[in-house]
PDB file with one MODEL, atoms N, CA, C and O in Angstrom:
MODEL        1
ATOM      1  N   MET A   1      -4.739 -51.860 -25.379  1.00  0.00           N
ATOM      2  CA  MET A   1      -4.391 -50.580 -26.429  1.00  0.00           C
ATOM      3  C   MET A   1      -5.169 -49.255 -25.867  1.00  0.00           C
ATOM      4  O   MET A   1      -6.298 -49.171 -25.384  1.00  0.00           O
ATOM      5  N   LYS A   2      -4.273 -48.347 -26.072  1.00  0.00           N
ATOM      6  CA  LYS A   2      -4.615 -46.937 -25.417  1.00  0.00           C
ATOM      7  C   LYS A   2      -5.870 -46.474 -26.209  1.00  0.00           C
ATOM      8  O   LYS A   2      -5.837 -46.139 -27.393  1.00  0.00           O
ATOM      9  N   GLU A   3      -6.876 -46.491 -25.497  1.00  0.00           N
ATOM     10  CA  GLU A   3      -8.090 -45.717 -25.853  1.00  0.00           C
ATOM     11  C   GLU A   3      -7.994 -44.549 -26.720  1.00  0.00           C
ATOM     12  O   GLU A   3      -8.252 -44.411 -27.915  1.00  0.00           O
ATOM     13  N   GLU A   4      -7.407 -43.453 -25.520  1.00  0.00           N
ATOM     14  CA  GLU A   4      -7.694 -42.326 -26.085  1.00  0.00           C
ATOM     15  C   GLU A   4      -6.761 -41.915 -27.335  1.00  0.00           C
ATOM     16  O   GLU A   4      -6.944 -40.863 -27.947  1.00  0.00           O
ATOM     17  N   THR A   5      -5.487 -43.068 -27.743  1.00  0.00           N
ATOM     18  CA  THR A   5      -4.452 -42.585 -28.781  1.00  0.00           C
ATOM     19  C   THR A   5      -5.721 -42.994 -29.606  1.00  0.00           C
ATOM     20  O   THR A   5      -6.074 -41.870 -29.964  1.00  0.00           O
ATOM     21  N   ILE A   6      -6.566 -43.781 -30.102  1.00  0.00           N
ATOM     22  CA  ILE A   6      -7.581 -44.034 -30.989  1.00  0.00           C
ATOM     23  C   ILE A   6      -8.358 -43.159 -31.157  1.00  0.00           C
ATOM     24  O   ILE A   6      -8.468 -42.715 -32.300  1.00  0.00           O
ATOM     25  N   LEU A   7      -9.157 -42.612 -30.098  1.00  0.00           N
ATOM     26  CA  LEU A   7     -10.168 -41.423 -30.124  1.00  0.00           C
ATOM     27  C   LEU A   7      -9.334 -40.192 -30.886  1.00  0.00           C
ATOM     28  O   LEU A   7      -9.733 -39.591 -31.884  1.00  0.00           O
ATOM     29  N   ASN A   8      -8.064 -39.958 -30.167  1.00  0.00           N
ATOM     30  CA  ASN A   8      -7.453 -38.981 -30.997  1.00  0.00           C
ATOM     31  C   ASN A   8      -7.149 -38.700 -32.792  1.00  0.00           C
ATOM     32  O   ASN A   8      -6.912 -37.694 -33.460  1.00  0.00           O
ATOM     33  N   ALA A   9      -7.314 -40.234 -33.115  1.00  0.00           N
ATOM     34  CA  ALA A   9      -7.174 -40.021 -34.534  1.00  0.00           C
ATOM     35  C   ALA A   9      -8.459 -39.722 -35.199  1.00  0.00           C
ATOM     36  O   ALA A   9      -8.492 -39.752 -36.429  1.00  0.00           O
ATOM     37  N   PHE A  10      -9.450 -39.457 -34.568  1.00  0.00           N
ATOM     38  CA  PHE A  10     -10.726 -39.320 -35.552  1.00  0.00           C
ATOM     39  C   PHE A  10     -11.419 -37.963 -34.833  1.00  0.00           C
ATOM     40  O   PHE A  10     -11.397 -37.696 -33.632  1.00  0.00           O
ATOM     41  N   PRO A  11     -12.004 -37.229 -35.852  1.00  0.00           N
ATOM     42  CA  PRO A  11     -12.701 -35.780 -35.055  1.00  0.00           C
ATOM     43  C   PRO A  11     -13.815 -36.022 -34.031  1.00  0.00           C
ATOM     44  O   PRO A  11     -14.695 -36.859 -34.232  1.00  0.00           O
ATOM     45  N   ALA A  12     -13.771 -35.495 -33.260  1.00  0.00           N
ATOM     46  CA  ALA A  12     -14.616 -35.613 -31.867  1.00  0.00           C
ATOM     47  C   ALA A  12     -16.097 -35.516 -32.477  1.00  0.00           C
ATOM     48  O   ALA A  12     -16.897 -35.842 -31.600  1.00  0.00           O
ATOM     49  N   ALA A  13     -16.578 -35.263 -33.379  1.00  0.00           N
ATOM     50  CA  ALA A  13     -17.799 -35.516 -33.842  1.00  0.00           C
ATOM     51  C   ALA A  13     -18.356 -36.992 -33.877  1.00  0.00           C
ATOM     52  O   ALA A  13     -19.503 -37.404 -33.701  1.00  0.00           O
ATOM     53  N   LEU A  14     -16.933 -37.798 -34.222  1.00  0.00           N
ATOM     54  CA  LEU A  14     -17.230 -39.261 -34.376  1.00  0.00           C
ATOM     55  C   LEU A  14     -17.111 -40.005 -33.200  1.00  0.00           C
ATOM     56  O   LEU A  14     -17.171 -41.235 -33.176  1.00  0.00           O
ATOM     57  N   ARG A  15     -16.884 -39.029 -31.871  1.00  0.00           N
ATOM     58  CA  ARG A  15     -16.322 -39.977 -30.860  1.00  0.00           C
ATOM     59  C   ARG A  15     -17.214 -41.001 -30.425  1.00  0.00           C
ATOM     60  O   ARG A  15     -16.724 -42.081 -30.093  1.00  0.00           O
ATOM     61  N   LYS A  16     -18.623 -40.806 -30.368  1.00  0.00           N
ATOM     62  CA  LYS A  16     -19.457 -42.055 -29.817  1.00  0.00           C
ATOM     63  C   LYS A  16     -19.248 -43.045 -30.622  1.00  0.00           C
ATOM     64  O   LYS A  16     -18.975 -44.123 -30.095  1.00  0.00           O
ATOM     65  N   ASP A  17     -19.312 -42.968 -32.064  1.00  0.00           N
ATOM     66  CA  ASP A  17     -18.922 -44.217 -33.171  1.00  0.00           C
ATOM     67  C   ASP A  17     -17.666 -44.695 -32.821  1.00  0.00           C
ATOM     68  O   ASP A  17     -17.576 -45.918 -32.922  1.00  0.00           O
ATOM     69  N   VAL A  18     -16.643 -44.101 -32.433  1.00  0.00           N
ATOM     70  CA  VAL A  18     -15.341 -44.780 -32.356  1.00  0.00           C
ATOM     71  C   VAL A  18     -15.450 -45.455 -30.987  1.00  0.00           C
ATOM     72  O   VAL A  18     -14.905 -46.541 -30.791  1.00  0.00           O
ATOM     73  N   GLU A  19     -16.204 -44.773 -29.966  1.00  0.00           N
ATOM     74  CA  GLU A  19     -16.098 -45.743 -28.686  1.00  0.00           C
ATOM     75  C   GLU A  19     -16.841 -47.117 -28.996  1.00  0.00           C
ATOM     76  O   GLU A  19     -16.265 -48.135 -28.612  1.00  0.00           O
ATOM     77  N   LYS A  20     -17.722 -47.214 -29.470  1.00  0.00           N
ATOM     78  CA  LYS A  20     -18.387 -48.370 -30.034  1.00  0.00           C
ATOM     79  C   LYS A  20     -17.496 -49.346 -30.503  1.00  0.00           C
ATOM     80  O   LYS A  20     -17.318 -50.427 -29.942  1.00  0.00           O
ATOM     81  N   VAL A  21     -16.848 -48.915 -31.683  1.00  0.00           N
ATOM     82  CA  VAL A  21     -15.915 -49.913 -32.252  1.00  0.00           C
ATOM     83  C   VAL A  21     -14.902 -50.265 -31.413  1.00  0.00           C
ATOM     84  O   VAL A  21     -14.431 -51.401 -31.456  1.00  0.00           O
ATOM     85  N   ILE A  22     -14.395 -49.205 -30.443  1.00  0.00           N
ATOM     86  CA  ILE A  22     -12.962 -49.741 -29.656  1.00  0.00           C
ATOM     87  C   ILE A  22     -13.889 -50.812 -28.544  1.00  0.00           C
ATOM     88  O   ILE A  22     -13.223 -51.691 -27.996  1.00  0.00           O
ATOM     89  N   GLU A  23     -15.209 -50.749 -28.258  1.00  0.00           N
ATOM     90  CA  GLU A  23     -15.378 -51.465 -27.276  1.00  0.00           C
ATOM     91  C   GLU A  23     -15.235 -53.188 -27.675  1.00  0.00           C
ATOM     92  O   GLU A  23     -14.875 -54.055 -26.878  1.00  0.00           O
ATOM     93  N   ILE A  24     -15.621 -53.408 -29.132  1.00  0.00           N
ATOM     94  CA  ILE A  24     -15.299 -54.555 -29.721  1.00  0.00           C
ATOM     95  C   ILE A  24     -14.131 -55.248 -30.167  1.00  0.00           C
ATOM     96  O   ILE A  24     -14.094 -56.451 -30.424  1.00  0.00           O
ATOM     97  N   ILE A  25     -13.116 -54.389 -30.254  1.00  0.00           N
ATOM     98  CA  ILE A  25     -11.771 -54.640 -30.536  1.00  0.00           C
ATOM     99  C   ILE A  25     -11.313 -55.643 -29.557  1.00  0.00           C
ATOM    100  O   ILE A  25     -11.518 -55.358 -28.377  1.00  0.00           O
ATOM    101  N   PRO A  26     -10.709 -56.810 -29.829  1.00  0.00           N
ATOM    102  CA  PRO A  26     -10.032 -57.573 -29.133  1.00  0.00           C
ATOM    103  C   PRO A  26      -8.649 -56.836 -28.320  1.00  0.00           C
ATOM    104  O   PRO A  26      -7.799 -56.160 -28.900  1.00  0.00           O
ATOM    105  N   VAL A  27      -8.661 -57.071 -27.220  1.00  0.00           N
ATOM    106  CA  VAL A  27      -7.131 -56.369 -26.651  1.00  0.00           C
ATOM    107  C   VAL A  27      -6.384 -57.701 -26.390  1.00  0.00           C
ATOM    108  O   VAL A  27      -6.751 -58.461 -25.493  1.00  0.00           O
ATOM    109  N   GLU A  28      -5.416 -57.945 -27.128  1.00  0.00           N
ATOM    110  CA  GLU A  28      -4.526 -59.186 -26.926  1.00  0.00           C
ATOM    111  C   GLU A  28      -3.090 -58.626 -27.331  1.00  0.00           C
ATOM    112  O   GLU A  28      -2.887 -57.671 -28.081  1.00  0.00           O
ATOM    113  N   GLN A  29      -2.359 -59.226 -26.838  1.00  0.00           N
ATOM    114  CA  GLN A  29      -0.811 -59.281 -26.973  1.00  0.00           C
ATOM    115  C   GLN A  29      -0.353 -59.963 -28.208  1.00  0.00           C
ATOM    116  O   GLN A  29       0.635 -59.542 -28.810  1.00  0.00           O
ATOM    117  N   LYS A  30      -1.042 -61.026 -28.626  1.00  0.00           N
ATOM    118  CA  LYS A  30      -0.573 -61.868 -29.459  1.00  0.00           C
ATOM    119  C   LYS A  30      -1.430 -61.345 -30.656  1.00  0.00           C
ATOM    120  O   LYS A  30      -2.652 -61.226 -30.567  1.00  0.00           O
ATOM    121  N   VAL A  31      -0.851 -61.096 -31.575  1.00  0.00           N
ATOM    122  CA  VAL A  31      -1.664 -60.600 -33.093  1.00  0.00           C
ATOM    123  C   VAL A  31      -1.512 -61.881 -34.211  1.00  0.00           C
ATOM    124  O   VAL A  31      -0.496 -62.575 -34.191  1.00  0.00           O
ATOM    125  N   LEU A  32      -2.413 -62.088 -35.013  1.00  0.00           N
ATOM    126  CA  LEU A  32      -2.507 -62.885 -36.124  1.00  0.00           C
ATOM    127  C   LEU A  32      -1.625 -62.313 -37.382  1.00  0.00           C
ATOM    128  O   LEU A  32      -2.172 -61.453 -38.072  1.00  0.00           O
ATOM    129  N   HIS A  33      -0.773 -62.581 -37.605  1.00  0.00           N
ATOM    130  CA  HIS A  33      -0.207 -61.735 -38.622  1.00  0.00           C
ATOM    131  C   HIS A  33      -0.618 -62.609 -40.163  1.00  0.00           C
ATOM    132  O   HIS A  33      -1.296 -63.636 -40.184  1.00  0.00           O
ATOM    133  N   ALA A  34      -0.177 -62.094 -41.092  1.00  0.00           N
ATOM    134  CA  ALA A  34      -0.687 -62.461 -42.784  1.00  0.00           C
ATOM    135  C   ALA A  34      -0.308 -63.924 -43.068  1.00  0.00           C
ATOM    136  O   ALA A  34      -1.033 -64.791 -43.555  1.00  0.00           O
ATOM    137  N   ASP A  35       1.152 -64.041 -42.610  1.00  0.00           N
ATOM    138  CA  ASP A  35       1.701 -65.378 -42.335  1.00  0.00           C
ATOM    139  C   ASP A  35       1.027 -66.712 -41.971  1.00  0.00           C
ATOM    140  O   ASP A  35       1.405 -67.833 -42.314  1.00  0.00           O
ATOM    141  N   GLY A  36      -0.082 -66.380 -41.184  1.00  0.00           N
ATOM    142  CA  GLY A  36      -0.598 -67.553 -40.247  1.00  0.00           C
ATOM    143  C   GLY A  36      -0.141 -67.397 -38.925  1.00  0.00           C
ATOM    144  O   GLY A  36      -0.807 -67.891 -38.015  1.00  0.00           O
ATOM    145  N   ASN A  37       0.954 -66.748 -38.672  1.00  0.00           N
ATOM    146  CA  ASN A  37       1.562 -67.085 -37.331  1.00  0.00           C
ATOM    147  C   ASN A  37       1.133 -65.936 -36.324  1.00  0.00           C
ATOM    148  O   ASN A  37       0.898 -64.811 -36.763  1.00  0.00           O
ATOM    149  N   PHE A  38       1.030 -66.228 -34.952  1.00  0.00           N
ATOM    150  CA  PHE A  38       0.985 -65.199 -34.074  1.00  0.00           C
ATOM    151  C   PHE A  38       2.599 -64.611 -33.497  1.00  0.00           C
ATOM    152  O   PHE A  38       3.649 -65.203 -33.248  1.00  0.00           O
ATOM    153  N   TYR A  39       2.263 -63.432 -33.449  1.00  0.00           N
ATOM    154  CA  TYR A  39       3.495 -62.721 -33.233  1.00  0.00           C
ATOM    155  C   TYR A  39       3.009 -61.770 -31.742  1.00  0.00           C
ATOM    156  O   TYR A  39       1.929 -61.181 -31.782  1.00  0.00           O
ATOM    157  N   GLN A  40       3.945 -61.677 -30.375  1.00  0.00           N
ATOM    158  CA  GLN A  40       3.860 -60.976 -29.524  1.00  0.00           C
ATOM    159  C   GLN A  40       4.067 -59.608 -29.552  1.00  0.00           C
ATOM    160  O   GLN A  40       5.134 -59.244 -30.046  1.00  0.00           O
ATOM    161  N   MET A  41       3.137 -58.573 -29.051  1.00  0.00           N
ATOM    162  CA  MET A  41       3.242 -57.558 -29.546  1.00  0.00           C
ATOM    163  C   MET A  41       3.531 -56.689 -28.073  1.00  0.00           C
ATOM    164  O   MET A  41       2.842 -56.875 -27.070  1.00  0.00           O
ATOM    165  N   SER A  42       4.541 -55.824 -28.126  1.00  0.00           N
ATOM    166  CA  SER A  42       4.724 -55.076 -26.664  1.00  0.00           C
ATOM    167  C   SER A  42       3.862 -53.972 -26.503  1.00  0.00           C
ATOM    168  O   SER A  42       3.640 -53.407 -25.433  1.00  0.00           O
ATOM    169  N   SER A  43       3.254 -53.604 -27.901  1.00  0.00           N
ATOM    170  CA  SER A  43       2.211 -52.553 -28.053  1.00  0.00           C
ATOM    171  C   SER A  43       1.491 -52.901 -29.437  1.00  0.00           C
ATOM    172  O   SER A  43       2.108 -53.243 -30.445  1.00  0.00           O
ATOM    173  N   SER A  44       0.075 -52.766 -29.348  1.00  0.00           N
ATOM    174  CA  SER A  44      -0.558 -52.641 -30.399  1.00  0.00           C
ATOM    175  C   SER A  44      -0.747 -51.492 -31.383  1.00  0.00           C
ATOM    176  O   SER A  44      -1.218 -51.548 -32.519  1.00  0.00           O
ATOM    177  N   ILE A  45      -0.216 -50.287 -30.615  1.00  0.00           N
ATOM    178  CA  ILE A  45      -0.219 -49.045 -31.674  1.00  0.00           C
ATOM    179  C   ILE A  45       1.222 -48.338 -31.858  1.00  0.00           C
ATOM    180  O   ILE A  45       1.911 -47.836 -30.971  1.00  0.00           O
ATOM    181  N   ASP A  46       1.424 -48.404 -32.866  1.00  0.00           N
ATOM    182  CA  ASP A  46       2.999 -47.795 -33.344  1.00  0.00           C
ATOM    183  C   ASP A  46       3.059 -46.721 -32.645  1.00  0.00           C
ATOM    184  O   ASP A  46       1.978 -46.138 -32.569  1.00  0.00           O
ATOM    185  N   SER A  47       4.293 -46.030 -31.870  1.00  0.00           N
ATOM    186  CA  SER A  47       4.344 -45.068 -31.362  1.00  0.00           C
ATOM    187  C   SER A  47       4.671 -43.590 -32.325  1.00  0.00           C
ATOM    188  O   SER A  47       4.771 -42.454 -31.863  1.00  0.00           O
ATOM    189  N   ASN A  48       4.812 -44.046 -33.947  1.00  0.00           N
ATOM    190  CA  ASN A  48       4.873 -43.060 -34.777  1.00  0.00           C
ATOM    191  C   ASN A  48       3.312 -42.483 -35.509  1.00  0.00           C
ATOM    192  O   ASN A  48       2.454 -43.259 -35.928  1.00  0.00           O
ATOM    193  N   GLU A  49       3.233 -41.458 -35.532  1.00  0.00           N
ATOM    194  CA  GLU A  49       2.081 -40.703 -35.673  1.00  0.00           C
ATOM    195  C   GLU A  49       2.216 -39.587 -36.824  1.00  0.00           C
ATOM    196  O   GLU A  49       3.115 -38.749 -36.888  1.00  0.00           O
ATOM    197  N   GLN A  50       1.147 -39.742 -37.719  1.00  0.00           N
ATOM    198  CA  GLN A  50       0.793 -38.206 -38.631  1.00  0.00           C
ATOM    199  C   GLN A  50       0.001 -37.426 -37.871  1.00  0.00           C
ATOM    200  O   GLN A  50      -1.017 -37.813 -37.297  1.00  0.00           O
ATOM    201  N   ILE A  51       0.473 -36.269 -37.853  1.00  0.00           N
ATOM    202  CA  ILE A  51      -0.334 -34.952 -37.414  1.00  0.00           C
ATOM    203  C   ILE A  51      -1.012 -34.185 -38.177  1.00  0.00           C
ATOM    204  O   ILE A  51      -0.407 -33.327 -38.821  1.00  0.00           O
ATOM    205  N   ILE A  52      -2.623 -34.328 -38.300  1.00  0.00           N
ATOM    206  CA  ILE A  52      -2.936 -33.331 -39.428  1.00  0.00           C
ATOM    207  C   ILE A  52      -3.928 -32.327 -38.616  1.00  0.00           C
ATOM    208  O   ILE A  52      -4.307 -32.523 -37.461  1.00  0.00           O
ATOM    209  N   PHE A  53      -4.243 -31.326 -39.350  1.00  0.00           N
ATOM    210  CA  PHE A  53      -5.358 -30.332 -38.940  1.00  0.00           C
ATOM    211  C   PHE A  53      -6.648 -30.795 -39.991  1.00  0.00           C
ATOM    212  O   PHE A  53      -6.571 -30.710 -41.217  1.00  0.00           O
ATOM    213  N   LEU A  54      -7.758 -31.265 -39.295  1.00  0.00           N
ATOM    214  CA  LEU A  54      -8.819 -31.455 -40.277  1.00  0.00           C
ATOM    215  C   LEU A  54     -10.065 -30.012 -39.451  1.00  0.00           C
ATOM    216  O   LEU A  54     -10.277 -29.694 -38.280  1.00  0.00           O
ATOM    217  N   ASP A  55     -10.562 -29.544 -40.665  1.00  0.00           N
ATOM    218  CA  ASP A  55     -11.384 -28.112 -40.074  1.00  0.00           C
ATOM    219  C   ASP A  55     -10.999 -27.580 -38.853  1.00  0.00           C
ATOM    220  O   ASP A  55     -11.855 -27.308 -38.012  1.00  0.00           O
ATOM    221  N   LYS A  56      -9.765 -27.388 -38.641  1.00  0.00           N
ATOM    222  CA  LYS A  56      -9.488 -26.792 -37.533  1.00  0.00           C
ATOM    223  C   LYS A  56      -9.133 -27.702 -36.136  1.00  0.00           C
ATOM    224  O   LYS A  56      -8.757 -27.341 -35.021  1.00  0.00           O
ATOM    225  N   GLU A  57      -9.388 -28.875 -36.633  1.00  0.00           N
ATOM    226  CA  GLU A  57      -9.097 -29.571 -35.256  1.00  0.00           C
ATOM    227  C   GLU A  57      -8.100 -30.659 -35.451  1.00  0.00           C
ATOM    228  O   GLU A  57      -8.239 -31.410 -36.417  1.00  0.00           O
ATOM    229  N   LEU A  58      -7.065 -30.821 -34.588  1.00  0.00           N
ATOM    230  CA  LEU A  58      -5.865 -31.620 -34.454  1.00  0.00           C
ATOM    231  C   LEU A  58      -6.112 -33.232 -34.388  1.00  0.00           C
ATOM    232  O   LEU A  58      -6.823 -33.636 -33.468  1.00  0.00           O
ATOM    233  N   LEU A  59      -5.671 -34.002 -35.135  1.00  0.00           N
ATOM    234  CA  LEU A  59      -5.828 -35.634 -35.353  1.00  0.00           C
ATOM    235  C   LEU A  59      -4.464 -36.069 -35.172  1.00  0.00           C
ATOM    236  O   LEU A  59      -3.532 -35.634 -35.848  1.00  0.00           O
ATOM    237  N   ARG A  60      -4.341 -36.994 -34.186  1.00  0.00           N
ATOM    238  CA  ARG A  60      -3.193 -37.585 -34.063  1.00  0.00           C
ATOM    239  C   ARG A  60      -3.269 -39.020 -34.686  1.00  0.00           C
ATOM    240  O   ARG A  60      -3.664 -39.840 -33.858  1.00  0.00           O
ATOM    241  N   ILE A  61      -3.012 -39.522 -35.864  1.00  0.00           N
ATOM    242  CA  ILE A  61      -2.979 -40.857 -36.389  1.00  0.00           C
ATOM    243  C   ILE A  61      -2.075 -41.598 -36.408  1.00  0.00           C
ATOM    244  O   ILE A  61      -1.106 -41.288 -37.101  1.00  0.00           O
ATOM    245  N   PRO A  62      -2.059 -42.895 -35.626  1.00  0.00           N
ATOM    246  CA  PRO A  62      -1.087 -44.005 -35.540  1.00  0.00           C
ATOM    247  C   PRO A  62      -0.568 -44.211 -36.992  1.00  0.00           C
ATOM    248  O   PRO A  62      -1.375 -43.998 -37.897  1.00  0.00           O
ATOM    249  N   ASN A  63       0.799 -44.636 -37.334  1.00  0.00           N
ATOM    250  CA  ASN A  63       1.349 -45.127 -38.490  1.00  0.00           C
ATOM    251  C   ASN A  63       0.246 -46.381 -38.447  1.00  0.00           C
ATOM    252  O   ASN A  63      -0.796 -46.424 -39.101  1.00  0.00           O
ATOM    253  N   ARG A  64       0.746 -47.411 -37.495  1.00  0.00           N
ATOM    254  CA  ARG A  64       0.237 -48.528 -37.581  1.00  0.00           C
ATOM    255  C   ARG A  64      -0.789 -49.238 -36.270  1.00  0.00           C
ATOM    256  O   ARG A  64      -0.290 -49.185 -35.147  1.00  0.00           O
ATOM    257  N   ILE A  65      -1.821 -49.718 -36.366  1.00  0.00           N
ATOM    258  CA  ILE A  65      -2.373 -50.258 -35.383  1.00  0.00           C
ATOM    259  C   ILE A  65      -2.494 -51.973 -35.493  1.00  0.00           C
ATOM    260  O   ILE A  65      -2.946 -52.432 -36.542  1.00  0.00           O
ATOM    261  N   TYR A  66      -2.221 -52.589 -34.766  1.00  0.00           N
ATOM    262  CA  TYR A  66      -1.974 -54.382 -34.732  1.00  0.00           C
ATOM    263  C   TYR A  66      -3.205 -54.655 -33.758  1.00  0.00           C
ATOM    264  O   TYR A  66      -3.334 -54.248 -32.604  1.00  0.00           O
ATOM    265  N   ILE A  67      -4.124 -55.484 -34.541  1.00  0.00           N
ATOM    266  CA  ILE A  67      -5.572 -55.903 -33.891  1.00  0.00           C
ATOM    267  C   ILE A  67      -5.492 -57.034 -34.607  1.00  0.00           C
ATOM    268  O   ILE A  67      -4.930 -57.119 -35.699  1.00  0.00           O
ATOM    269  N   ASN A  68      -6.174 -58.135 -33.888  1.00  0.00           N
ATOM    270  CA  ASN A  68      -6.856 -59.143 -34.638  1.00  0.00           C
ATOM    271  C   ASN A  68      -8.261 -58.670 -34.696  1.00  0.00           C
ATOM    272  O   ASN A  68      -8.696 -57.693 -34.088  1.00  0.00           O
ATOM    273  N   GLU A  69      -9.099 -59.649 -35.680  1.00  0.00           N
ATOM    274  CA  GLU A  69     -10.292 -59.204 -36.207  1.00  0.00           C
ATOM    275  C   GLU A  69     -11.114 -59.192 -35.233  1.00  0.00           C
ATOM    276  O   GLU A  69     -10.775 -60.045 -34.412  1.00  0.00           O
ATOM    277  N   PRO A  70     -12.277 -58.487 -34.844  1.00  0.00           N
ATOM    278  CA  PRO A  70     -13.136 -58.676 -33.803  1.00  0.00           C
ATOM    279  C   PRO A  70     -14.163 -59.914 -33.994  1.00  0.00           C
ATOM    280  O   PRO A  70     -14.226 -60.570 -35.033  1.00  0.00           O
ATOM    281  N   ASN A  71     -14.725 -60.075 -33.181  1.00  0.00           N
ATOM    282  CA  ASN A  71     -15.897 -61.222 -33.221  1.00  0.00           C
ATOM    283  C   ASN A  71     -16.955 -60.830 -34.135  1.00  0.00           C
ATOM    284  O   ASN A  71     -17.452 -59.704 -34.087  1.00  0.00           O
ATOM    285  N   GLN A  72     -17.333 -61.758 -35.001  1.00  0.00           N
ATOM    286  CA  GLN A  72     -18.244 -61.156 -36.241  1.00  0.00           C
ATOM    287  C   GLN A  72     -19.634 -61.179 -35.578  1.00  0.00           C
ATOM    288  O   GLN A  72     -20.402 -60.844 -36.480  1.00  0.00           O
ATOM    289  N   ASP A  73     -20.291 -61.388 -34.544  1.00  0.00           N
ATOM    290  CA  ASP A  73     -21.361 -61.316 -34.130  1.00  0.00           C
ATOM    291  C   ASP A  73     -21.375 -60.116 -33.586  1.00  0.00           C
ATOM    292  O   ASP A  73     -22.438 -59.495 -33.592  1.00  0.00           O
ATOM    293  N   ASN A  74     -20.109 -59.493 -32.957  1.00  0.00           N
ATOM    294  CA  ASN A  74     -20.236 -58.213 -32.336  1.00  0.00           C
ATOM    295  C   ASN A  74     -19.879 -57.054 -33.347  1.00  0.00           C
ATOM    296  O   ASN A  74     -20.103 -55.857 -33.166  1.00  0.00           O
ATOM    297  N   GLU A  75     -19.286 -57.634 -34.438  1.00  0.00           N
ATOM    298  CA  GLU A  75     -19.213 -56.605 -35.494  1.00  0.00           C
ATOM    299  C   GLU A  75     -20.606 -56.393 -36.078  1.00  0.00           C
ATOM    300  O   GLU A  75     -20.919 -55.294 -36.536  1.00  0.00           O
ATOM    301  N   LYS A  76     -21.403 -57.374 -36.069  1.00  0.00           N
ATOM    302  CA  LYS A  76     -22.796 -56.958 -36.647  1.00  0.00           C
ATOM    303  C   LYS A  76     -23.528 -56.013 -36.045  1.00  0.00           C
ATOM    304  O   LYS A  76     -24.343 -55.351 -36.688  1.00  0.00           O
ATOM    305  N   LEU A  77     -23.325 -55.837 -34.731  1.00  0.00           N
ATOM    306  CA  LEU A  77     -23.555 -54.793 -33.869  1.00  0.00           C
ATOM    307  C   LEU A  77     -23.568 -53.340 -34.448  1.00  0.00           C
ATOM    308  O   LEU A  77     -24.544 -52.594 -34.376  1.00  0.00           O
ATOM    309  N   LEU A  78     -22.443 -53.044 -34.995  1.00  0.00           N
ATOM    310  CA  LEU A  78     -22.199 -51.610 -35.513  1.00  0.00           C
ATOM    311  C   LEU A  78     -22.872 -51.151 -36.743  1.00  0.00           C
ATOM    312  O   LEU A  78     -23.322 -51.945 -37.569  1.00  0.00           O
ATOM    313  N   THR A  79     -22.937 -49.926 -36.859  1.00  0.00           N
ATOM    314  CA  THR A  79     -23.659 -49.328 -37.759  1.00  0.00           C
ATOM    315  C   THR A  79     -22.690 -49.354 -38.870  1.00  0.00           C
ATOM    316  O   THR A  79     -21.509 -49.572 -38.600  1.00  0.00           O
ATOM    317  N   THR A  80     -23.068 -49.148 -40.130  1.00  0.00           N
ATOM    318  CA  THR A  80     -22.686 -48.970 -41.309  1.00  0.00           C
ATOM    319  C   THR A  80     -21.357 -48.009 -41.390  1.00  0.00           C
ATOM    320  O   THR A  80     -20.293 -48.198 -41.980  1.00  0.00           O
ATOM    321  N   LEU A  81     -21.629 -47.339 -40.898  1.00  0.00           N
ATOM    322  CA  LEU A  81     -20.552 -45.918 -40.570  1.00  0.00           C
ATOM    323  C   LEU A  81     -19.320 -46.614 -39.761  1.00  0.00           C
ATOM    324  O   LEU A  81     -18.178 -46.629 -40.222  1.00  0.00           O
ATOM    325  N   GLN A  82     -19.685 -47.211 -38.460  1.00  0.00           N
ATOM    326  CA  GLN A  82     -18.800 -47.480 -37.690  1.00  0.00           C
ATOM    327  C   GLN A  82     -17.875 -48.662 -38.228  1.00  0.00           C
ATOM    328  O   GLN A  82     -16.646 -48.645 -38.166  1.00  0.00           O
ATOM    329  N   LYS A  83     -18.688 -49.745 -38.793  1.00  0.00           N
ATOM    330  CA  LYS A  83     -17.627 -50.522 -39.489  1.00  0.00           C
ATOM    331  C   LYS A  83     -16.506 -50.132 -40.601  1.00  0.00           C
ATOM    332  O   LYS A  83     -15.556 -50.861 -40.888  1.00  0.00           O
ATOM    333  N   THR A  84     -16.760 -48.920 -41.152  1.00  0.00           N
ATOM    334  CA  THR A  84     -15.662 -48.705 -41.889  1.00  0.00           C
ATOM    335  C   THR A  84     -14.538 -47.802 -40.857  1.00  0.00           C
ATOM    336  O   THR A  84     -13.806 -46.983 -41.413  1.00  0.00           O
ATOM    337  N   PHE A  85     -14.474 -47.933 -39.826  1.00  0.00           N
ATOM    338  CA  PHE A  85     -13.450 -47.329 -39.163  1.00  0.00           C
ATOM    339  C   PHE A  85     -12.587 -48.382 -38.919  1.00  0.00           C
ATOM    340  O   PHE A  85     -11.529 -48.187 -38.320  1.00  0.00           O
TER     341      PHE A  85
ENDMDL
END
């Protein structure tokens, strides 16, 4: 996964929180789909994005991000705010 792509989707004021979330995201090429099957992904981040300005800050939000659920023990280490990402 491209860390910078994820960071660019959030305001700079949230950077440290987003970095904490990125640390626990599993980086795998096989992603579990809702149908219960694993699918091989060439990239976990869709190349299409939405570009918006929020309080004069440019955000580049990918249309989709394909990841598996993080380990629940690791997720417990996140703050309430970080869990919303």
